[in-house]
DSSP file (Angstrom, degrees, kcal/mol; ACC not computed):
  #  RESIDUE AA STRUCTURE BP1 BP2  ACC     N-H-->O    O-->H-N    N-H-->O    O-->H-N    TCO  KAPPA ALPHA  PHI   PSI    X-CA   Y-CA   Z-CA
    1    1 A M     >        0   0    0      0, 0.0     4,-2.2     0, 0.0     5,-0.2   0.000 360.0 360.0 360.0 -32.0    2.5   -1.2   -9.0
    2    2 A G  H  >  +     0   0    0      1,-0.2     4,-2.0     2,-0.2     5,-0.1   0.883 360.0  49.0 -61.5 -39.7    1.0    0.7   -6.2
    3    3 A R  H  > S+     0   0    0      2,-0.2     4,-1.5     1,-0.2    -1,-0.2   0.896 110.1  51.0 -68.6 -39.0    4.4    1.3   -4.5
    4    4 A A  H  4 S+     0   0    0      1,-0.2     4,-0.3     2,-0.2    -2,-0.2   0.917 112.0  46.5 -64.9 -42.6    6.1    2.4   -7.7
    5    5 A A  H ><>S+     0   0    0     -4,-2.2     3,-1.3     1,-0.2     5,-0.7   0.880 108.8  55.6 -67.1 -37.2    3.3    5.0   -8.4
    6    6 A A  H ><5S+     0   0    0     -4,-2.0     3,-1.1     1,-0.3    -1,-0.2   0.832 100.5  59.9 -65.4 -30.7    3.4    6.2   -4.8
    7    7 A G  T 3<5S+     0   0    0     -4,-1.5    -1,-0.3     1,-0.2    -2,-0.2   0.535  89.2  73.1 -75.6  -5.5    7.2    7.0   -5.1
    8    8 A R  T < 5S-     0   0    0     -3,-1.3    -1,-0.2    -4,-0.3    -2,-0.1   0.379 112.3-106.9 -92.3   4.9    6.7    9.4   -7.9
    9    9 A G  T < 5S+     0   0    0     -3,-1.1     2,-1.0     1,-0.3     3,-0.1   0.441  74.6 137.0  89.4  -2.7    5.2   12.1   -5.8
   10   10 A R  S   <S-     0   0    0     -5,-0.7    -1,-0.3     1,-0.3    -2,-0.2  -0.697  94.0 -19.0 -80.9 105.0    1.6   11.7   -7.0
   11   11 A G  S    S+     0   0    0     -2,-1.0    -1,-0.3     1,-0.3     2,-0.2   0.501 104.0 143.0  77.1   1.9   -0.4   12.0   -3.9
   12   12 A S        -     0   0    0      1,-0.1    -1,-0.3    -3,-0.1    -5,-0.0  -0.536  50.8-143.9 -77.4 139.7    2.7   11.2   -1.8
   13   13 A S  S    S+     0   0    0     -2,-0.2    -1,-0.1     1,-0.2    -2,-0.0   0.713  97.4  56.3 -76.3 -18.5    3.1   13.0    1.4
   14   14 A T  S    S-     0   0    0      2,-0.1    -1,-0.2     1,-0.0     3,-0.1   0.848  82.7-154.8 -82.3 -33.6    6.8   13.3    1.1
   15   15 A G        +     0   0    0      1,-0.2    10,-1.5     9,-0.1     2,-0.4   0.649  60.5 103.9  69.1  13.6    6.9   15.1   -2.3
   16   16 A S        -     0   0    0      8,-0.2     2,-0.5     2,-0.1    -1,-0.2  -0.973  59.3-151.7-133.2 142.4   10.3   13.6   -2.9
   17   17 A V        +     0   0    0     52,-0.9     2,-0.3    -2,-0.4    54,-0.2  -0.954  66.3  27.7-108.0 126.8   11.7   10.9   -5.0
   18   18 A G  S    S+     0   0    0     -2,-0.5     3,-0.1   -11,-0.1    -2,-0.1  -0.913  98.2   3.5 130.3-156.0   14.9    9.3   -3.6
   19   19 A A  S >  S-     0   0    0     -2,-0.3     3,-2.0     1,-0.1     2,-0.0  -0.268  80.4 -89.9 -70.5 151.8   16.5    8.7   -0.3
   20   20 A P  T 3  S+     0   0    0      0, 0.0    -1,-0.1     0, 0.0    -3,-0.0  -0.354 116.9  29.0 -57.7 139.8   14.9    9.7    3.0
   21   21 A G  T 3  S+     0   0    0      1,-0.3     3,-0.1    -3,-0.1    -2,-0.1   0.419  85.8 143.2  86.4  -1.7   15.9   13.2    3.9
   22   22 A A    <   -     0   0    0     -3,-2.0    -1,-0.3     1,-0.1    -4,-0.1  -0.430  61.8 -95.2 -67.9 146.9   16.3   14.2    0.3
   23   23 A P        -     0   0    0      0, 0.0    -6,-0.2     0, 0.0    -1,-0.1  -0.296  42.3-109.6 -63.4 146.9   15.1   17.8   -0.4
   24   24 A S    >   -     0   0    0      1,-0.2     3,-2.2    -8,-0.1     4,-0.3  -0.376  49.0 -76.6 -74.0 158.4   11.5   18.1   -1.6
   25   25 A K  T 3  S+     0   0    0    -10,-1.5    46,-0.2     1,-0.3    -1,-0.2  -0.278 117.7   7.5 -57.3 132.3   10.9   19.2   -5.2
   26   26 A G  T 3  S+     0   0    0     44,-0.7    -1,-0.3     2,-0.2    45,-0.1   0.512  92.9 119.7  77.4   4.7   11.5   22.9   -5.7
   27   27 A A  S <  S+     0   0    0     -3,-2.2     2,-0.3    43,-0.2    -2,-0.1   0.723  77.7  12.4 -77.4 -20.6   12.9   23.4   -2.2
   28   28 A R  S    S-     0   0    0     -4,-0.3    -2,-0.2    42,-0.1    -1,-0.0  -0.937  79.3-100.6-148.9 168.3   16.3   24.6   -3.3
   29   29 A A        -     0   0    0     -2,-0.3    69,-0.0     1,-0.1     6,-0.0  -0.653  45.5-102.4 -90.8 150.5   18.2   25.8   -6.3
   30   30 A P        -     0   0    0      0, 0.0    -1,-0.1     0, 0.0    37,-0.0  -0.348  37.7-107.4 -68.3 152.9   20.6   23.5   -8.2
   31   31 A S     >  -     0   0    0      1,-0.1     4,-3.1     4,-0.0     5,-0.2  -0.167  39.8 -95.7 -66.8 172.8   24.3   23.8   -7.7
   32   32 A G  H  > S+     0   0    0      2,-0.2     4,-2.2     1,-0.2     5,-0.2   0.906 126.9  46.6 -59.6 -43.5   26.4   25.3  -10.5
   33   33 A V  H  > S+     0   0    0      2,-0.2     4,-2.0     1,-0.2    -1,-0.2   0.922 115.0  46.8 -65.7 -44.5   27.3   21.9  -11.9
   34   34 A Q  H  > S+     0   0    0      1,-0.2     4,-2.7     2,-0.2    -2,-0.2   0.922 112.2  49.9 -63.6 -44.4   23.7   20.7  -11.7
   35   35 A A  H  X S+     0   0    0     -4,-3.1     4,-2.6     1,-0.2    -1,-0.2   0.893 109.7  51.2 -62.7 -40.2   22.3   23.9  -13.3
   36   36 A A  H  X S+     0   0    0     -4,-2.2     4,-1.1    -5,-0.2    -1,-0.2   0.907 112.1  46.7 -63.9 -41.1   24.8   23.7  -16.1
   37   37 A W  H  < S+     0   0    0     -4,-2.0     4,-0.4     1,-0.2     3,-0.4   0.927 113.8  47.6 -66.3 -44.9   23.8   20.0  -16.8
   38   38 A L  H >< S+     0   0    0     -4,-2.7     3,-1.6     1,-0.2     4,-0.4   0.895 106.9  57.6 -62.9 -39.9   20.1   20.9  -16.7
   39   39 A A  H >< S+     0   0    0     -4,-2.6     3,-1.3     1,-0.3     4,-0.4   0.811  95.7  64.6 -62.2 -30.0   20.6   23.9  -19.0
   40   40 A R  T 3< S+     0   0    0     -4,-1.1    -1,-0.3    -3,-0.4     3,-0.2   0.691  98.7  55.1 -68.8 -16.0   22.0   21.7  -21.7
   41   41 A G  T X  S+     0   0    0     -3,-1.6     3,-1.1    -4,-0.4    -1,-0.3   0.562  84.6  85.6 -89.3  -9.1   18.6   19.9  -21.9
   42   42 A L  T <  S+     0   0    0     -3,-1.3    -1,-0.2    -4,-0.4    -2,-0.1   0.855  97.8  34.5 -62.3 -36.3   16.7   23.2  -22.6
   43   43 A D  T 3  S+     0   0    0     -4,-0.4     2,-0.3    -3,-0.2    -1,-0.3   0.222  98.7 101.9-105.6  15.4   17.3   23.2  -26.3
   44   44 A Q  S X  S-     0   0    0     -3,-1.1     3,-2.4     4,-0.1     2,-0.1  -0.735  85.3 -92.9 -99.0 148.7   17.2   19.4  -26.8
   45   45 A A  G >  S+     0   0    0     -2,-0.3     3,-1.3     1,-0.3    -1,-0.1  -0.365 111.9   0.6 -57.3 126.7   14.2   17.5  -28.2
   46   46 A G  G 3  S-     0   0    0      1,-0.2    -1,-0.3    -2,-0.1    44,-0.1   0.554 122.8 -77.2  70.5   7.2   12.1   16.3  -25.3
   47   47 A G  G <  S-     0   0    0     -3,-2.4    43,-2.0     1,-0.2    -1,-0.2   0.763  71.2-175.8  73.7  24.9   14.5   17.9  -22.9
   48   48 A K  B <   -A   89   0A   0     -3,-1.3    41,-0.3    41,-0.2    -1,-0.2  -0.322  15.8-140.9 -59.6 130.9   17.0   15.1  -23.2
   49   49 A L        -     0   0    0     39,-2.7    39,-0.4     1,-0.1   -11,-0.1  -0.750  21.5-108.3 -95.9 142.2   19.9   15.6  -20.9
   50   50 A P        -     0   0    0      0, 0.0    -1,-0.1     0, 0.0    -9,-0.1  -0.305   9.6-151.4 -72.8 150.8   23.4   14.8  -22.1
   51   51 A L  S    S+     0   0    0      1,-0.1     8,-2.8     2,-0.1     2,-0.3   0.671  85.3  44.5 -85.8 -21.6   25.4   11.8  -20.9
   52   52 A F  B    S-C   58   0B   0      6,-0.3     6,-0.3     1,-0.0    -1,-0.1  -0.918  82.2-122.4-127.1 149.4   28.7   13.7  -21.4
   53   53 A D    >   -     0   0    0      4,-3.6     3,-2.0    -2,-0.3    -2,-0.1  -0.161  45.6 -86.0 -79.8-178.5   29.8   17.2  -20.6
   54   54 A A  T 3  S+     0   0    0      1,-0.3    -1,-0.1     2,-0.1    -2,-0.0   0.723 129.6  53.5 -63.2 -22.2   31.1   19.7  -23.2
   55   55 A D  T 3  S-     0   0    0      2,-0.1    -1,-0.3     3,-0.0     3,-0.1   0.359 121.8-104.2 -94.3   4.6   34.6   18.3  -22.9
   56   56 A G  S <  S+     0   0    0     -3,-2.0     2,-0.3     1,-0.3    -2,-0.1   0.509  77.1 134.4  87.5   4.9   33.5   14.7  -23.6
   57   57 A R        -     0   0    0      1,-0.1    -4,-3.6    -5,-0.0    -1,-0.3  -0.665  64.5-102.1 -87.2 144.7   33.7   13.5  -20.0
   58   58 A R  B     -C   52   0B   0     -2,-0.3    -6,-0.3    -6,-0.3     2,-0.2  -0.394  39.2-109.2 -63.6 136.6   30.8   11.4  -18.6
   59   59 A V        -     0   0    0     -8,-2.8    -1,-0.1     1,-0.1     5,-0.0  -0.485  44.9 -98.5 -66.6 135.7   28.5   13.4  -16.4
   60   60 A A     >  -     0   0    0     -2,-0.2     4,-1.9     1,-0.1     3,-0.4  -0.299  19.7-136.7 -61.1 134.3   28.9   12.3  -12.8
   61   61 A E  H  > S+     0   0    0      1,-0.2     4,-3.1     2,-0.2     5,-0.2   0.847 105.6  61.1 -58.7 -34.1   26.3    9.8  -11.6
   62   62 A K  H  > S+     0   0    0      1,-0.2     4,-2.1     2,-0.2    -1,-0.2   0.901 104.7  47.9 -59.8 -42.1   26.1   11.8   -8.3
   63   63 A T  H  > S+     0   0    0     -3,-0.4     4,-2.0     2,-0.2    -2,-0.2   0.931 113.7  46.7 -63.6 -46.7   25.0   14.9  -10.3
   64   64 A I  H  X S+     0   0    0     -4,-1.9     4,-2.1     1,-0.2    -2,-0.2   0.939 113.8  46.8 -63.0 -48.3   22.4   12.9  -12.2
   65   65 A R  H  X S+     0   0    0     -4,-3.1     4,-2.6     1,-0.2    -1,-0.2   0.859 110.3  53.3 -65.4 -35.3   21.0   11.2   -9.1
   66   66 A A  H  X S+     0   0    0     -4,-2.1     4,-1.8    -5,-0.2    -1,-0.2   0.898 110.0  48.2 -65.2 -39.6   20.8   14.4   -7.2
   67   67 A C  H  X>S+     0   0    0     -4,-2.0     5,-2.3     2,-0.2     6,-1.2   0.869 112.0  49.2 -68.9 -36.4   18.8   16.1  -10.0
   68   68 A I  H ><5S+     0   0    0     -4,-2.1     3,-1.1     4,-0.2   -51,-0.2   0.935 111.0  50.1 -65.0 -45.6   16.5   13.1  -10.1
   69   69 A A  H 3<5S+     0   0    0     -4,-2.6   -52,-0.9     1,-0.3    -2,-0.2   0.839 110.0  50.7 -62.0 -34.2   16.0   13.2   -6.3
   70   70 A A  H 3<5S-     0   0    0     -4,-1.8   -44,-0.7    -5,-0.2    -1,-0.3   0.590 116.3-115.4 -80.1 -10.3   15.3   16.9   -6.5
   71   71 A G  T <<5S+     0   0    0     -3,-1.1    23,-0.5    -4,-0.6    22,-0.4   0.610  86.3 114.0  87.6  11.9   12.7   16.3   -9.2
   72   72 A W  S   <S+     0   0    0     -5,-2.3    19,-1.9    21,-0.2     2,-0.3   0.692  80.1  25.9 -88.4 -20.9   14.6   18.3  -11.9
   73   73 A A  E     -B   90   0A   0     -6,-1.2    -2,-0.2    17,-0.3    17,-0.2  -0.944  65.5-160.6-138.0 157.7   15.2   15.3  -14.1
   74   74 A E  E     -B   89   0A   0     15,-2.3    15,-2.1    -2,-0.3    -6,-0.0  -0.998  33.8 -98.8-139.4 144.7   13.6   11.9  -14.6
   75   75 A P  E     -B   88   0A   0      0, 0.0    13,-0.3     0, 0.0     3,-0.1  -0.376  35.3-171.2 -58.9 137.9   14.9    8.7  -16.1
   76   76 A W  E     -     0   0A   0     11,-3.6     2,-0.3     1,-0.4    12,-0.2   0.878  54.9 -28.5-101.3 -54.0   13.7    8.5  -19.7
   77   77 A F  E     -B   87   0A   0     10,-0.9    10,-0.6     2,-0.0    -1,-0.4  -0.981  61.2-100.0-158.3 164.2   14.6    5.0  -20.9
   78   78 A S        -     0   0    0     -2,-0.3     8,-0.1    -3,-0.1     3,-0.1  -0.722  26.4-138.2 -91.0 139.7   17.0    2.2  -20.3
   79   79 A N        -     0   0    0      6,-0.5     6,-0.2     3,-0.4     3,-0.1  -0.866   9.9-161.7 -96.7 109.1   19.9    1.7  -22.7
   80   80 A P  S    S+     0   0    0      0, 0.0    -1,-0.1     0, 0.0    -2,-0.0   0.777  90.6  50.1 -64.9 -24.7   20.2   -2.1  -23.4
   81   81 A I  S    S+     0   0    0      1,-0.3    -2,-0.0    -3,-0.1    -3,-0.0   0.873 127.4  22.3 -79.2 -37.8   23.8   -1.6  -24.6
   82   82 A K  S >  S+     0   0    0      1,-0.1     3,-2.0    -3,-0.1    -3,-0.4  -0.695  70.2 173.2-127.6  77.4   24.9    0.4  -21.6
   83   83 A P  T 3  S+     0   0    0      0, 0.0    -1,-0.1     0, 0.0    -4,-0.1   0.691  75.9  62.8 -64.0 -17.9   22.5   -0.4  -18.8
   84   84 A D  T 3  S+     0   0    0     -6,-0.1     2,-0.4     2,-0.1    -2,-0.0   0.586  82.6  97.3 -82.2  -9.3   24.6    1.6  -16.3
   85   85 A W  S <  S-     0   0    0     -3,-2.0     2,-0.9    -6,-0.2    -6,-0.5  -0.653  70.3-141.4 -81.6 133.5   24.0    4.8  -18.2
   86   86 A L        -     0   0    0     -2,-0.4     2,-0.7    -8,-0.1    -8,-0.1  -0.824  14.4-164.6 -95.7 101.2   21.2    7.0  -16.8
   87   87 A V  E     + B   0  77A   0     -2,-0.9   -11,-3.6   -10,-0.6   -10,-0.9  -0.788  24.0 170.0 -88.1 116.2   19.4    8.5  -19.8
   88   88 A C  E     - B   0  75A   0     -2,-0.7   -39,-2.7   -39,-0.4     2,-0.3  -0.767  25.6-155.1-127.0 166.8   17.3   11.3  -18.5
   89   89 A R  E     -AB  48  74A   0    -15,-2.1   -15,-2.3   -41,-0.3   -41,-0.2  -0.946  34.4 -90.7-136.6 160.9   15.1   14.3  -19.5
   90   90 A L  E     - B   0  73A   0    -43,-2.0   -17,-0.3    -2,-0.3     2,-0.2  -0.378  32.2-146.7 -67.4 145.2   14.1   17.5  -17.9
   91   91 A T     >  -     0   0    0    -19,-1.9     4,-2.5    -2,-0.1     5,-0.2  -0.558  35.6-100.2 -95.2 173.4   11.0   17.7  -15.8
   92   92 A E  H  > S+     0   0    0      1,-0.2     4,-2.3     2,-0.2     5,-0.2   0.897 128.2  51.8 -61.6 -38.4    9.0   20.9  -15.7
   93   93 A A  H  > S+     0   0    0    -22,-0.4     4,-2.4     2,-0.2    -1,-0.2   0.883 109.6  49.9 -64.2 -37.4   10.6   21.7  -12.4
   94   94 A G  H  > S+     0   0    0    -23,-0.5     4,-2.6     2,-0.2    -2,-0.2   0.890 109.0  51.0 -67.2 -40.3   14.0   21.1  -14.0
   95   95 A R  H  X S+     0   0    0     -4,-2.5     4,-2.3     2,-0.2    -2,-0.2   0.927 112.6  46.7 -61.6 -45.0   13.2   23.4  -16.9
   96   96 A A  H  X S+     0   0    0     -4,-2.3     4,-2.5     1,-0.2    -2,-0.2   0.905 112.9  49.3 -64.3 -41.7   12.1   26.1  -14.4
   97   97 A A  H  X S+     0   0    0     -4,-2.4     4,-2.3     2,-0.2    -2,-0.2   0.902 111.7  48.6 -65.1 -41.0   15.2   25.6  -12.2
   98   98 A A  H  X S+     0   0    0     -4,-2.6     4,-1.9     2,-0.2    -2,-0.2   0.915 113.7  46.4 -65.6 -42.8   17.5   25.8  -15.3
   99   99 A L  H  X S+     0   0    0     -4,-2.3     4,-1.5    -5,-0.2    -2,-0.2   0.905 112.7  49.7 -66.3 -41.1   15.9   28.9  -16.5
  100  100 A A  H  X S+     0   0    0     -4,-2.5     4,-0.8     1,-0.2    -2,-0.2   0.898 111.3  49.2 -64.9 -40.2   16.0   30.5  -13.1
  101  101 A S  H  < S+     0   0    0     -4,-2.3     3,-0.4     1,-0.2    -1,-0.2   0.869 108.9  53.1 -66.2 -36.4   19.7   29.7  -12.7
  102  102 A A  H  < S+     0   0    0     -4,-1.9    -1,-0.2     1,-0.2    -2,-0.2   0.821 106.7  52.7 -68.3 -30.7   20.4   31.1  -16.1
  103  103 A Q  H  <        0   0    0     -4,-1.5    -1,-0.2    -5,-0.1    -2,-0.2   0.640 360.0 360.0 -82.5 -14.4   18.7   34.4  -15.2
  104  104 A G     <        0   0    0     -4,-0.8    -3,-0.2    -3,-0.4    -2,-0.1   0.438 360.0 360.0  94.9 360.0   20.8   34.6  -12.1
């Protein structure tokens, strides 16, 4: 349990969740695709982020994992029917990044 808690940035010296060399939380602004995905969680209950884009295509796993690594999204729960789907919600940093991107 100690290793799992340490990887969440609480008291961690890296401040980053994810691969070595990943940007620290709040260090950069999300890309256009990332910002659009994050913005879709702003008006959802609990900040739930969509699995599919506005055209019905699945959101790229690369986009989701990059947002998790940056601290803008966090895994919410596992879907037992589709275990490969990453069901996520906005973090406070993600909410701030989405709002900042929307303001331009």
